[in-house]
C-alpha positions in Angstrom: 127.2 24.6 19.1 128.4 21.1 19.5 128.0 18.5 16.9 125.1 16.9 18.8 123.3 20.3 19.0 123.8 20.9 15.3 122.4 17.4 14.6 119.4 18.1 16.8 118.9 21.5 15.1 119.0 20.0 11.7 116.4 17.4 12.6 114.1 20.2 14.0 114.5 22.5 11.0 114.6 19.7 8.4 117.4 19.2 5.9 117.5 22.1 3.4 118.8 21.5 0.0 121.1 24.1 -1.4 120.0 25.0 -5.0 122.8 26.0 -7.3 122.3 29.2 -9.3 120.5 28.7 -12.6 118.7 25.5 -11.5 115.0 25.8 -11.7 112.3 23.5 -10.2 110.6 22.0 -13.2 106.9 21.2 -12.9 105.8 17.6 -12.7 104.8 16.3 -16.1 101.5 14.6 -15.2 99.7 17.6 -13.6 101.1 19.9 -16.3 99.8 17.6 -19.1 96.5 17.0 -17.4 95.7 20.7 -17.1 96.5 21.3 -20.8 94.6 18.3 -22.0 91.6 19.4 -20.0 91.9 22.9 -21.6 92.2 21.4 -25.1 89.2 19.2 -24.5 87.1 22.1 -23.3 88.2 24.4 -26.1 87.6 21.7 -28.8 84.2 20.7 -27.3 83.1 24.3 -27.1 84.1 25.0 -30.7 82.4 21.9 -31.9 79.2 22.6 -29.9 79.1 26.2 -31.2 79.3 24.8 -34.7 76.6 22.3 -33.9 74.3 25.0 -32.6 74.7 27.7 -35.2 76.1 25.8 -38.2 78.0 28.6 -39.9 81.1 27.9 -41.9 83.5 30.1 -39.8 82.5 28.2 -36.7 83.1 25.0 -38.7 86.7 26.1 -39.6 87.3 27.0 -36.0 85.9 23.7 -34.8 88.3 21.8 -37.2 91.4 24.0 -36.5 91.0 24.1 -32.6 92.1 20.5 -31.9 94.8 20.5 -34.6 96.4 23.7 -33.4 95.8 22.6 -29.8 97.8 19.4 -30.2 100.6 21.2 -32.0 100.8 23.7 -29.2 100.7 20.9 -26.6 103.6 19.1 -28.2 105.6 22.2 -28.7 104.9 23.2 -25.1 105.9 19.8 -23.8 109.2 20.0 -25.7 109.9 23.5 -24.5 108.9 22.8 -20.8 110.5 19.4 -20.3 113.2 19.3 -23.1 114.1 16.4 -25.3 114.8 13.1 -23.7 118.2 11.3 -24.0 118.1 8.7 -26.6 117.9 5.3 -25.1 120.8 2.9 -25.8 118.4 0.0 -25.5 116.4 1.3 -28.4 119.5 1.2 -30.7 121.1 -1.9 -29.3 119.9 -4.0 -32.1 121.2 -1.5 -34.7 124.5 -1.3 -32.8 124.9 -5.1 -32.7 124.2 -5.3 -36.4 126.7 -2.5 -37.1 129.4 -4.3 -35.1 128.7 -7.5 -36.9 129.0 -5.9 -40.2 132.3 -4.2 -39.2 133.6 -7.5 -37.9 132.7 -9.2 -41.2 134.3 -6.4 -43.2 137.5 -6.7 -41.1 137.5 -10.5 -41.7 137.0 -10.1 -45.4 139.8 -7.6 -45.6 142.2 -9.8 -43.6 141.3 -12.8 -45.9 141.9 -10.7 -49.1 145.2 -9.5 -47.6 146.2 -13.1 -46.9 145.3 -14.1 -50.4 147.2 -11.2 -51.9 150.4 -12.0 -49.9 150.4 -15.8 -50.1 148.4 -16.4 -53.3 146.2 -19.1 -51.8 
């Protein structure tokens, strides 16, 4: 095949991305989160409604624990599924600037003390 034929063939087939071994397609965060939030809302609402209808203390405990455990499971699932994010340098820029200013002040003070020690002024 010539270069032109290869180009036409690629356009007809579409460009295929070669996926390296070990790389997985992660799910998109919003649909993943939406499904789990809907499940959490239905489970919490069902437990609360059952407690409202029957009013027994075991259903009350279940109604209280369902949203708490659901949120914990949701957060841990998000961390497992999507991993921890990289810390943003913008978030720490103010602290870094303050740390640099303190280091510069300490260096200036050390130089001044050395000057005074050497020359006695």
